[in-house]
N, CA and C of each residue as an Amber inpcrd file, in Angstrom:
protein
   204
 -92.2840000  27.2320000   5.8420000 -92.5210000  26.5960000   4.5570000
 -90.7040000  26.8750000   4.2220000 -90.5250000  26.0960000   2.9740000
 -88.9670000  26.0060000   2.7140000 -88.5720000  26.8440000   1.4470000
 -87.0950000  27.5930000   1.7220000 -86.7670000  28.3270000   1.3790000
 -85.4840000  27.8820000   0.2850000 -85.6690000  28.0930000  -0.9720000
 -83.9700000  27.9950000  -1.3940000 -83.2880000  28.7240000  -2.0460000
 -82.0430000  28.6210000  -1.4060000 -81.3130000  30.0490000  -1.8470000
 -80.4680000  30.1230000  -2.8480000 -80.6650000  30.8510000  -3.7960000
 -79.8240000  30.7290000  -5.2900000 -78.8850000  32.3200000  -5.6200000
 -78.1810000  31.7470000  -5.7420000 -77.2880000  32.9980000  -6.3660000
 -76.1000000  32.7120000  -7.1650000 -75.8610000  33.6980000  -8.0450000
 -74.4300000  33.7950000  -9.2690000 -73.5180000  33.3460000  -8.6370000
 -72.3160000  32.7200000  -9.1630000 -70.8420000  32.8040000  -9.1270000
 -70.3460000  33.2350000 -10.0290000 -70.1260000  34.2300000 -10.2020000
 -69.3160000  34.8300000 -11.3940000 -67.7860000  34.4900000 -11.6070000
 -67.0870000  34.5730000 -12.6050000 -65.8360000  34.2530000 -12.5200000
 -65.4260000  35.0580000 -13.2910000 -64.0160000  35.2250000 -13.9060000
 -63.6260000  35.3750000 -14.4520000 -63.5240000  36.2030000 -16.1040000
 -64.2400000  34.8150000 -16.7070000 -64.8670000  35.1620000 -17.9050000
 -66.3470000  35.6080000 -18.1690000 -66.8790000  35.5600000 -16.7460000
 -68.5740000  35.6880000 -16.5800000 -69.2420000  37.1790000 -17.2140000
 -69.9690000  36.5190000 -18.6830000 -70.4710000  37.1930000 -19.5460000
 -72.1730000  37.2650000 -19.3440000 -72.5840000  38.0990000 -20.1750000
 -74.0220000  37.9870000 -19.8670000 -75.0150000  36.7320000 -20.2940000
 -73.9380000  35.9720000 -21.3320000 -74.6190000  34.3990000 -21.4560000
 -75.1100000  33.4810000 -20.6270000 -73.8110000  33.4190000 -19.5540000
 -73.4800000  32.6870000 -17.9370000 -74.4660000  33.0170000 -17.4090000
 -74.8090000  34.4430000 -17.1930000 -75.6350000  35.3330000 -16.4240000
 -76.6530000  34.9320000 -16.5060000 -77.7160000  35.2220000 -17.8180000
 -78.8960000  34.8510000 -17.7580000 -79.1420000  32.9400000 -17.9650000
 -78.2280000  32.2810000 -18.3990000 -78.1800000  30.8600000 -17.7540000
 -78.7000000  30.2820000 -15.9880000 -77.6420000  31.3520000 -15.3900000
 -77.7990000  31.1720000 -14.1130000 -79.3370000  31.6880000 -13.5310000
 -79.8120000  32.8650000 -13.7280000 -80.9970000  33.6410000 -13.6800000
 -82.2870000  32.4430000 -14.3020000 -81.7730000  32.1650000 -15.8430000
 -82.8630000  30.8570000 -15.8490000 -82.6880000  29.6750000 -15.3630000
 -82.1700000  28.9750000 -14.6100000 -82.2000000  28.3000000 -13.2620000
 -83.1780000  28.3980000 -12.2000000 -82.8360000  29.7140000 -11.6790000
 -83.5000000  30.2770000 -10.9120000 -84.8950000  30.0800000 -10.8540000
 -84.8230000  30.8430000 -12.0690000 -86.3980000  30.9080000 -12.5690000
 -87.6530000  29.5140000 -13.0130000 -86.5010000  28.3050000 -13.4640000
 -86.9520000  27.3190000 -13.5800000 -87.5750000  26.4380000 -12.0380000
 -86.4850000  26.8810000 -11.5920000 -86.5800000  25.6990000 -10.3170000
 -87.9810000  26.5250000  -9.4710000 -88.4780000  27.8590000  -9.4970000
 -89.4090000  28.5330000  -8.7360000 -91.0610000  28.3520000  -9.3700000
 -90.6260000  28.0000000 -10.6960000 -91.6100000  27.4100000 -11.5790000
 -92.2850000  26.4430000 -11.3760000 -91.4350000  25.4980000 -10.7070000
 -91.5790000  24.1020000 -10.7380000 -92.4890000  23.6530000  -9.1940000
 -93.4330000  23.1820000  -9.3390000 -93.9620000  22.3400000  -8.2690000
 -93.9630000  23.1700000  -6.4600000 -94.3330000  24.1580000  -6.7820000
 -94.7690000  25.2770000  -5.6410000 -93.4970000  25.5940000  -4.8120000
 -91.9960000  25.3460000  -5.6350000 -91.1290000  25.8450000  -5.0260000
 -90.7140000  27.1310000  -4.6550000 -90.2590000  27.8480000  -3.4410000
 -90.1440000  28.9250000  -3.3990000 -88.3130000  29.4110000  -3.3910000
 -88.1400000  30.1280000  -4.1990000 -86.5910000  30.3840000  -4.5160000
 -85.9390000  32.3480000  -4.3410000 -85.2510000  32.0440000  -3.5610000
 -84.7640000  33.6140000  -3.6250000 -83.6170000  33.5080000  -4.4010000
 -83.3650000  34.7650000  -5.0530000 -82.3400000  34.8250000  -6.4380000
 -81.4930000  35.9160000  -5.3210000 -79.9740000  35.8060000  -4.6940000
 -79.7520000  37.0160000  -4.2960000 -78.7180000  37.2970000  -4.7750000
 -78.4870000  38.6920000  -4.8740000 -77.3330000  39.3040000  -5.7050000
 -77.0130000  40.4030000  -5.1020000 -75.3690000  40.9170000  -5.2780000
 -74.7040000  41.4170000  -3.9510000 -74.1390000  42.4900000  -5.1750000
 -73.8490000  43.5270000  -5.4570000 -73.1740000  44.2880000  -6.0620000
 -71.7840000  43.9130000  -6.6040000 -71.0710000  42.7680000  -6.0080000
 -70.1390000  42.3190000  -6.6910000 -70.6610000  41.3080000  -7.8810000
 -71.5390000  41.0650000  -7.7690000 -72.1920000  40.0640000  -8.8820000
 -72.6680000  40.8800000  -9.9220000 -72.7750000  41.7640000 -10.3950000
 -72.8210000  42.7110000 -11.0190000 -72.0010000  43.5170000 -11.6950000
 -71.4300000  42.1580000 -13.0700000 -69.9560000  42.6420000 -13.2960000
 -70.1580000  43.2390000 -14.4810000 -71.2970000  43.2910000 -15.3960000
 -71.4260000  44.0880000 -16.4880000 -72.7540000  44.7900000 -16.2320000
 -73.0240000  46.2460000 -16.7260000 -74.3250000  46.6540000 -16.0990000
 -75.4720000  46.4540000 -17.0230000 -75.1300000  45.5800000 -17.9730000
 -76.7060000  44.6120000 -18.7470000 -77.0580000  43.6510000 -17.6910000
 -76.6510000  43.1450000 -16.5220000 -76.8930000  42.4950000 -15.7100000
 -78.2870000  43.1390000 -15.2020000 -78.4320000  44.4250000 -15.0760000
 -79.0980000  45.1270000 -14.1060000 -80.4020000  45.6270000 -14.8620000
 -79.8310000  45.6170000 -16.0920000 -81.3340000  45.7960000 -17.1980000
 -82.2430000  44.3800000 -16.8090000 -81.3760000  43.2380000 -16.7770000
 -82.1990000  41.7440000 -17.1050000 -82.9910000  42.0510000 -15.9240000
 -82.1330000  42.5610000 -14.8410000 -82.9540000  41.8200000 -13.4450000
 -83.9790000  43.2730000 -13.4660000 -84.2590000  44.2610000 -13.8090000
 -85.1340000  44.9640000 -14.0030000 -86.3700000  44.2510000 -14.8000000
 -86.1860000  44.0510000 -15.8610000 -86.9030000  43.0260000 -16.9010000
 -87.9350000  41.9300000 -15.7380000 -86.9130000  41.0380000 -15.3740000
 -87.4500000  40.6250000 -14.6410000 -88.4560000  41.0630000 -13.9800000
 -88.1510000  41.8240000 -12.7610000 -88.5080000  42.4320000 -11.9540000
 -89.8780000  42.9310000 -12.0830000 -89.7710000  43.5940000 -13.5130000
 -90.9410000  44.4850000 -14.0950000 -92.4600000  43.3190000 -15.0630000
 -91.3930000  42.8700000 -15.3810000 -92.2290000  41.7490000 -16.5100000
 -92.3860000  40.1920000 -16.4720000 -91.4580000  40.0900000 -15.4360000
 -91.5690000  38.7030000 -15.0600000 -90.4930000  37.7990000 -16.3470000
 -89.9280000  38.5510000 -16.7760000 -89.5180000  37.9190000 -18.4320000
 -88.1220000  38.7680000 -18.3780000 -87.1390000  38.1750000 -19.2120000
 -85.9520000  38.5930000 -19.2910000 -85.5560000  37.9510000 -21.6070000
 -85.8060000  39.1230000 -21.6370000 -85.4250000  38.8520000 -22.9910000
 -84.5040000  38.1980000 -23.8130000 -84.4670000  37.2180000 -24.3610000
 -83.2940000  36.1870000 -24.8690000 -83.0420000  35.3500000 -24.1180000
 -83.2820000  35.2390000 -22.7860000 -83.7860000  34.3430000 -21.6850000
 -83.1840000  32.5420000 -21.9610000 -84.5710000  32.4750000 -22.5610000
 -84.6220000  31.1200000 -22.7280000 -84.2260000  31.0590000 -24.6750000
């Protein structure tokens, strides 16, 4: 089984909008054509605490409010 690895790459001005856009890309890839995608996040990727709230929502409900 082929597995795609997806990771965010925060920059100096990386904010919640850019984070949600990156997570949306991973979710869209995972939803298409039976692809398997792993989203890799480390503590260094969590620049703002609101990122954790979005990941928590994604894990609990499968959706992030205001992502799309």
